DRENTORKOL-620759 format. One record per residue (C-alpha): residue number from 1; residue in one letter; x negated, y, z. Coordinates in Angstrom, 1 decimal, padded with zeros to 4 digits. Each point is the difference from the previous one (the first is absolute). Layout:
N
(NUM "A" (X Y Z)),
...
END
This chain:
342
(1 "M" (-003.8 012.2 022.6)),
(2 "K" (-002.4 -001.1 -003.2)),
(3 "V" (-000.6 -002.8 -001.5)),
(4 "L" (-002.8 -000.6 -002.7)),
(5 "A" (000.7 -002.5 -002.5)),
(6 "I" (-002.2 -002.1 -002.5)),
(7 "E" (001.6 -001.8 -002.8)),
(8 "S" (-001.8 -002.3 -002.1)),
(9 "S" (002.0 -003.1 -001.4)),
(10 "C" (-000.9 000.2 -003.4)),
(11 "D" (-001.7 002.8 -002.3)),
(12 "E" (000.3 003.2 002.0)),
(13 "T" (-002.0 000.8 003.0)),
(14 "G" (002.5 002.3 001.7)),
(15 "V" (-001.0 002.1 003.2)),
(16 "A" (002.9 002.3 002.0)),
(17 "V" (000.8 001.7 003.3)),
(18 "Y" (003.6 000.2 001.3)),
(19 "S" (001.5 002.0 002.4)),
(20 "D" (003.2 -000.5 001.8)),
(21 "T" (000.3 003.4 000.3)),
(22 "E" (-001.5 001.3 -003.4)),
(23 "G" (000.7 -002.2 -002.2)),
(24 "L" (-002.7 -000.8 -002.5)),
(25 "V" (-003.4 001.5 001.3)),
(26 "V" (-002.3 -001.4 -002.6)),
(27 "N" (-000.3 -002.1 -003.5)),
(28 "K" (-002.8 -001.8 -001.3)),
(29 "L" (000.4 -002.4 -002.6)),
(30 "Y" (-002.7 -001.7 -002.3)),
(31 "T" (001.0 -001.8 -003.1)),
(32 "Q" (-001.8 -003.2 -001.4)),
(33 "I" (001.5 000.1 -003.6)),
(34 "A" (-003.0 001.0 -001.8)),
(35 "L" (-001.6 -003.4 001.9)),
(36 "H" (002.4 -002.9 -001.2)),
(37 "R" (000.4 001.7 -003.3)),
(38 "E" (-002.3 -001.9 -001.8)),
(39 "Y" (001.4 -002.9 001.0)),
(40 "G" (003.7 000.7 -000.7)),
(41 "G" (001.1 -000.4 003.9)),
(42 "V" (-000.5 -000.4 003.5)),
(43 "V" (-003.8 -001.7 000.6)),
(44 "P" (000.8 -000.3 003.8)),
(45 "E" (-003.4 -001.2 000.9)),
(46 "L" (-001.2 003.3 -002.1)),
(47 "A" (003.0 001.5 002.1)),
(48 "S" (-000.8 -000.9 003.6)),
(49 "R" (-003.6 001.4 -001.2)),
(50 "D" (000.8 003.1 -000.5)),
(51 "H" (002.1 000.2 003.1)),
(52 "I" (-002.8 -000.4 002.0)),
(53 "R" (-002.1 002.8 -001.6)),
(54 "K" (002.9 002.6 000.0)),
(55 "A" (001.6 -000.5 003.2)),
(56 "I" (-002.2 001.2 002.5)),
(57 "P" (-001.2 003.3 -002.2)),
(58 "L" (003.7 000.4 -000.3)),
(59 "V" (001.1 -000.1 003.2)),
(60 "R" (-002.6 002.9 000.9)),
(61 "E" (000.7 002.3 -002.7)),
(62 "A" (003.4 000.0 001.0)),
(63 "M" (-000.7 000.4 003.8)),
(64 "D" (-002.2 002.8 -000.8)),
(65 "S" (002.4 001.7 -002.6)),
(66 "A" (002.8 000.0 002.7)),
(67 "G" (-002.6 001.4 002.7)),
(68 "L" (000.9 -003.0 001.8)),
(69 "T" (-001.8 -002.0 002.7)),
(70 "P" (000.1 -003.5 001.4)),
(71 "K" (001.6 000.8 003.0)),
(72 "D" (003.1 001.8 -002.2)),
(73 "I" (000.8 -003.4 -000.9)),
(74 "D" (002.7 -001.9 002.3)),
(75 "A" (000.0 -003.0 -002.6)),
(76 "V" (-001.3 -001.6 -003.3)),
(77 "A" (002.1 -002.0 -002.4)),
(78 "Y" (-001.1 -001.9 -002.3)),
(79 "T" (001.2 -002.2 -002.6)),
(80 "A" (000.2 -003.5 000.6)),
(81 "G" (002.3 -001.8 -002.5)),
(82 "P" (001.4 -000.9 -002.4)),
(83 "G" (-002.9 000.6 -002.8)),
(84 "L" (-003.7 -001.3 -000.7)),
(85 "I" (-001.3 -001.8 003.0)),
(86 "G" (-003.5 000.9 -000.6)),
(87 "A" (001.5 003.7 -000.8)),
(88 "L" (001.8 000.0 003.4)),
(89 "L" (-002.5 -001.4 002.2)),
(90 "V" (-002.1 003.0 -001.1)),
(91 "G" (002.7 002.7 001.3)),
(92 "A" (000.5 -002.3 002.9)),
(93 "A" (-003.5 -000.5 001.1)),
(94 "V" (-000.7 004.2 -000.5)),
(95 "G" (003.2 000.6 001.9)),
(96 "R" (-000.4 -002.0 002.7)),
(97 "S" (-003.5 001.0 001.1)),
(98 "L" (000.4 003.3 -000.4)),
(99 "A" (003.2 -000.1 002.3)),
(100 "F" (-002.1 -002.4 002.7)),
(101 "A" (-003.0 002.9 -000.9)),
(102 "W" (002.6 002.7 000.8)),
(103 "G" (001.9 -001.4 002.8)),
(104 "C" (003.4 -000.1 -001.7)),
(105 "P" (002.4 -003.3 -000.5)),
(106 "A" (-000.3 -001.0 -003.8)),
(107 "V" (003.7 -000.5 -002.1)),
(108 "P" (-000.1 -002.2 -002.9)),
(109 "V" (002.4 001.0 -002.3)),
(110 "H" (002.2 -002.1 -003.0)),
(111 "H" (-000.4 001.8 -003.3)),
(112 "M" (003.2 -000.2 -001.3)),
(113 "E" (001.3 001.5 003.3)),
(114 "G" (-002.5 003.1 -000.7)),
(115 "H" (001.3 000.0 -003.6)),
(116 "L" (003.9 000.2 001.8)),
(117 "L" (-001.0 002.6 001.8)),
(118 "A" (-001.7 002.2 -002.3)),
(119 "P" (003.4 002.2 -000.6)),
(120 "M" (-000.3 001.0 003.2)),
(121 "L" (-003.4 002.1 -000.5)),
(122 "E" (002.4 002.4 -001.9)),
(123 "E" (002.1 002.7 000.7)),
(124 "K" (002.9 -001.5 -000.9)),
(125 "K" (000.6 -003.2 001.8)),
(126 "P" (002.5 -003.1 -000.5)),
(127 "H" (002.7 000.0 002.7)),
(128 "Y" (000.1 -003.8 001.6)),
(129 "P" (001.2 -002.8 -001.2)),
(130 "F" (-001.0 000.5 -003.5)),
(131 "L" (-000.7 -002.6 -003.2)),
(132 "A" (-003.7 -000.2 -000.9)),
(133 "L" (-001.7 -001.2 -003.4)),
(134 "L" (-003.3 -000.7 000.6)),
(135 "V" (-001.7 -000.4 -003.5)),
(136 "S" (-003.9 -000.2 -000.7)),
(137 "G" (-002.3 -002.6 -001.1)),
(138 "G" (000.1 -002.5 002.5)),
(139 "H" (003.8 000.4 001.3)),
(140 "T" (003.7 000.6 -001.1)),
(141 "M" (002.4 -000.2 002.7)),
(142 "I" (003.2 001.4 000.5)),
(143 "V" (000.0 000.8 004.5)),
(144 "K" (002.7 001.3 001.9)),
(145 "V" (-001.4 002.3 002.7)),
(146 "A" (002.2 000.4 003.0)),
(147 "R" (-002.2 002.0 002.0)),
(148 "P" (-004.0 000.6 000.5)),
(149 "G" (-001.5 -003.5 000.3)),
(150 "S" (003.2 -001.9 -000.7)),
(151 "Y" (000.0 -001.8 -003.3)),
(152 "K" (002.3 -002.4 -001.9)),
(153 "V" (-001.6 -001.3 -003.6)),
(154 "M" (003.0 -000.4 -002.4)),
(155 "G" (-002.3 -001.2 -003.1)),
(156 "Q" (-003.5 000.4 -001.2)),
(157 "S" (-001.6 -002.0 -003.0)),
(158 "I" (-000.2 -003.2 -000.1)),
(159 "D" (-003.1 -000.4 -002.4)),
(160 "D" (-001.6 003.5 -001.8)),
(161 "A" (000.2 003.1 001.6)),
(162 "A" (001.5 002.7 -002.0)),
(163 "G" (-003.4 002.1 -000.2)),
(164 "E" (-001.6 -003.2 -000.9)),
(165 "A" (002.1 -000.8 -002.6)),
(166 "F" (-000.6 003.7 -001.3)),
(167 "D" (-003.8 -000.6 000.3)),
(168 "K" (-000.2 -003.2 -001.9)),
(169 "T" (002.5 001.7 -003.0)),
(170 "A" (-002.9 002.4 000.3)),
(171 "K" (-002.9 -002.5 -001.1)),
(172 "L" (002.3 -001.2 -002.9)),
(173 "L" (000.1 002.7 -001.2)),
(174 "G" (-003.5 001.2 000.3)),
(175 "I" (000.5 002.4 002.7)),
(176 "P" (-002.8 000.3 002.6)),
(177 "Y" (000.6 -000.5 003.2)),
(178 "P" (002.0 001.0 002.0)),
(179 "G" (002.7 -000.9 -002.4)),
(180 "G" (003.1 001.7 001.4)),
(181 "P" (-000.7 003.7 -000.4)),
(182 "G" (-001.0 -001.1 -003.6)),
(183 "V" (003.0 -002.0 -001.0)),
(184 "S" (002.3 003.0 001.3)),
(185 "A" (-001.9 002.7 -001.5)),
(186 "L" (-000.3 -002.2 -003.5)),
(187 "A" (004.1 -000.9 000.4)),
(188 "E" (000.3 004.1 -000.5)),
(189 "R" (000.2 -000.5 -003.4)),
(190 "G" (001.4 -003.3 -000.4)),
(191 "H" (003.7 -000.7 -001.5)),
(192 "R" (003.0 -001.3 001.3)),
(193 "G" (001.6 -003.1 -000.6)),
(194 "K" (-003.7 -001.3 -002.7)),
(195 "Y" (-000.5 -002.2 002.7)),
(196 "V" (002.7 -001.7 002.5)),
(197 "F" (-001.6 -001.8 003.1)),
(198 "P" (002.5 -002.0 002.5)),
(199 "R" (000.5 001.5 003.2)),
(200 "P" (-000.5 -002.6 002.3)),
(201 "M" (002.0 -002.0 002.9)),
(202 "T" (002.3 003.1 -001.1)),
(203 "D" (002.5 -002.7 -000.7)),
(204 "R" (000.3 -001.7 003.6)),
(205 "P" (000.9 001.2 003.2)),
(206 "G" (-002.6 000.8 002.4)),
(207 "Y" (-002.4 003.1 000.1)),
(208 "D" (-003.9 -002.3 -000.8)),
(209 "F" (-001.7 000.9 -002.9)),
(210 "S" (-002.1 -001.9 -002.5)),
(211 "F" (-002.1 001.7 -002.9)),
(212 "S" (-002.4 -002.5 -001.4)),
(213 "G" (002.8 -001.1 -002.3)),
(214 "L" (000.0 003.9 -001.5)),
(215 "K" (-004.0 000.0 -000.3)),
(216 "T" (000.4 -003.2 -001.7)),
(217 "A" (002.5 001.7 -002.3)),
(218 "A" (-002.0 002.9 -000.5)),
(219 "A" (-002.7 -002.9 -000.7)),
(220 "T" (001.7 -001.9 -002.6)),
(221 "A" (001.0 004.0 -002.0)),
(222 "V" (-003.6 000.5 000.1)),
(223 "E" (-001.4 -003.0 -001.4)),
(224 "Q" (003.3 -000.3 -002.8)),
(225 "A" (-001.3 003.8 -001.3)),
(226 "G" (-002.7 -001.3 -000.7)),
(227 "D" (-001.8 002.2 -002.6)),
(228 "G" (002.7 002.1 -000.2)),
(229 "L" (-000.8 001.2 004.2)),
(230 "T" (-000.4 003.3 -001.3)),
(231 "D" (000.1 002.8 002.9)),
(232 "E" (003.3 000.8 -000.9)),
(233 "A" (001.0 -003.0 000.9)),
(234 "K" (-002.4 -000.4 002.8)),
(235 "A" (002.3 003.3 001.3)),
(236 "D" (003.2 -002.1 -000.5)),
(237 "I" (-000.8 -003.1 001.8)),
(238 "A" (-001.3 002.4 002.8)),
(239 "F" (003.4 002.0 000.1)),
(240 "G" (002.0 -003.6 -000.2)),
(241 "F" (-002.2 -001.4 003.0)),
(242 "E" (000.1 002.9 002.6)),
(243 "D" (003.9 000.7 -001.0)),
(244 "A" (001.1 -003.4 001.1)),
(245 "V" (-002.4 000.2 003.1)),
(246 "I" (002.2 002.9 000.6)),
(247 "D" (002.9 -001.5 -000.8)),
(248 "T" (-000.4 -002.7 002.5)),
(249 "L" (-001.0 001.8 002.8)),
(250 "I" (002.8 002.5 -000.2)),
(251 "T" (002.8 -003.2 -000.6)),
(252 "K" (-001.5 -001.9 002.9)),
(253 "V" (-000.3 003.5 002.2)),
(254 "S" (003.9 000.7 -000.8)),
(255 "R" (001.1 -003.1 001.6)),
(256 "A" (-001.8 000.1 003.1)),
(257 "L" (001.2 004.0 000.5)),
(258 "K" (003.5 -001.6 -000.6)),
(259 "A" (-000.9 -003.0 002.1)),
(260 "E" (-001.0 002.6 003.1)),
(261 "H" (002.5 002.5 -000.7)),
(262 "L" (-003.4 002.4 -000.2)),
(263 "K" (-000.6 003.3 -002.0)),
(264 "E" (-003.3 000.8 000.7)),
(265 "L" (-003.0 -001.6 -001.7)),
(266 "V" (-003.9 000.1 000.6)),
(267 "V" (-002.1 -001.3 -002.9)),
(268 "A" (-003.8 -000.3 000.8)),
(269 "G" (-002.8 -002.2 -001.1)),
(270 "G" (-002.6 001.2 -003.1)),
(271 "V" (002.8 -001.0 -002.4)),
(272 "S" (002.0 002.5 001.6)),
(273 "A" (-002.1 002.9 -001.7)),
(274 "N" (001.7 -001.0 -003.8)),
(275 "R" (001.5 002.9 -001.1)),
(276 "H" (002.3 -002.0 -001.9)),
(277 "L" (001.0 -001.9 002.9)),
(278 "R" (000.8 003.2 002.0)),
(279 "A" (002.3 001.5 -002.5)),
(280 "R" (002.2 -003.0 -000.6)),
(281 "I" (000.1 -000.5 003.7)),
(282 "G" (000.9 003.4 000.8)),
(283 "E" (003.0 -000.2 -002.7)),
(284 "F" (001.4 -003.1 001.7)),
(285 "M" (-000.3 001.0 003.2)),
(286 "K" (002.1 004.0 -000.6)),
(287 "K" (002.3 -002.6 -001.8)),
(288 "I" (000.8 -001.7 002.5)),
(289 "G" (-000.1 003.1 002.4)),
(290 "G" (-003.3 -001.2 001.9)),
(291 "E" (-003.2 001.4 000.7)),
(292 "V" (-003.4 -001.2 -001.1)),
(293 "F" (-003.5 000.4 001.8)),
(294 "Y" (-003.4 -000.1 -001.1)),
(295 "P" (-003.4 000.2 001.7)),
(296 "R" (-002.4 002.6 -001.7)),
(297 "P" (-001.9 -001.6 -002.9)),
(298 "E" (-003.6 -000.3 001.8)),
(299 "F" (002.6 -001.4 002.8)),
(300 "C" (001.3 -002.7 -002.3)),
(301 "T" (-003.3 -001.9 -000.6)),
(302 "D" (-002.1 -001.7 002.6)),
(303 "N" (-001.2 003.2 002.8)),
(304 "G" (-000.8 000.3 003.4)),
(305 "A" (002.6 002.6 000.8)),
(306 "M" (003.0 -002.9 -000.1)),
(307 "I" (-001.9 -002.0 002.4)),
(308 "A" (-000.8 002.6 001.9)),
(309 "C" (003.4 000.8 000.5)),
(310 "A" (001.3 -003.8 000.5)),
(311 "G" (-002.6 000.0 002.7)),
(312 "M" (001.3 002.8 002.1)),
(313 "L" (003.5 -002.1 -000.2)),
(314 "R" (-001.9 -002.7 000.9)),
(315 "L" (-001.9 001.6 002.5)),
(316 "K" (003.4 001.3 002.3)),
(317 "L" (001.2 -003.5 -000.6)),
(318 "G" (-002.6 -001.4 002.4)),
(319 "Q" (-001.3 -002.1 -002.9)),
(320 "V" (-004.2 000.0 000.2)),
(321 "A" (-002.5 -002.3 -000.7)),
(322 "G" (-001.7 -002.7 001.8)),
(323 "D" (-003.8 000.0 000.3)),
(324 "A" (-000.3 -002.2 -002.9)),
(325 "I" (000.1 001.0 -003.6)),
(326 "E" (002.7 -001.8 -001.6)),
(327 "V" (001.2 000.7 -003.7)),
(328 "R" (002.9 -001.7 -001.8)),
(329 "P" (000.1 -000.3 -004.0)),
(330 "R" (003.3 -000.9 -000.2)),
(331 "W" (002.4 001.4 002.9)),
(332 "A" (003.7 000.1 -000.6)),
(333 "L" (002.0 003.8 000.6)),
(334 "E" (002.5 -001.8 002.1)),
(335 "D" (-002.7 -001.4 002.7)),
(336 "I" (-000.6 003.4 001.2)),
(337 "S" (003.5 001.4 000.0)),
(338 "V" (000.8 000.5 004.2)),
(339 "D" (004.0 -001.0 -000.7)),
(340 "R" (-000.5 -003.0 -002.9)),
(341 "D" (003.8 -000.4 000.4)),
(342 "E" (001.0 003.7 -001.5)),
END
């Protein structure tokens, strides 16, 4: 079977085809970074309009490049949430319409399940059960994955996600959107100990995150530097900020792995492409005798491949859409679990 998928939850338009026998057949991606950069962040209305402009041409490009026709497609998957409602509606409308025209089922997919399953696109895959750390611009959460489709959210951000905090700190340092990669690059020139920021919520039990206070601490450091905010000072602040985020993530992951007696960890989402995060988590997992799995960098950010993979899972579970075009801007990951008691 083959599933064509459309991802349009935020500022990337992704189209891919996934086969249950061949794996990933084709993957196409268009990013809106240049469009939103002058505004310093994603403008929802502009994002929706650009998805409208790009979705169908990208579907055509994907189908043509793979030599496929509508008769080759067994289902059309699309991101139904969470995300920007206008952007989601574009993908849902296009996906549902194609499924209707092609006479096949439409499959709504949870965006975060796509990120969870992205490592399954790789040759080296984790074994169930495993722990997952999802770190992106909109979400930071720790999830126990018991089996495909069975998820238990152990902790999540109660305010800013890690990626959001990166972007806000980048603005303070004069780094253009998207700020996360810029902060990480700047941190490479920073020095340990020049700025030591708090490790939020690590002094209390549990697995939840809070990054708004860390962003405020960075803002205070910038303000106090005043005219002394040299390039060197900016690099030191970037280092201190990134170091605090990584320490916080590792502290919470360590607790969860120990509590669930797990040794395999998946790290996914846009922030999982951060080179320093990968190095530190790799060292930590090696120290405890565990193993970490990542999707390749192009599958860390939003993409159609991960939605196609998750769409195949949902298709085999018989979870297809009705006639209505529905999206859910807010959608708890546990709501889609086939075993909520796990």
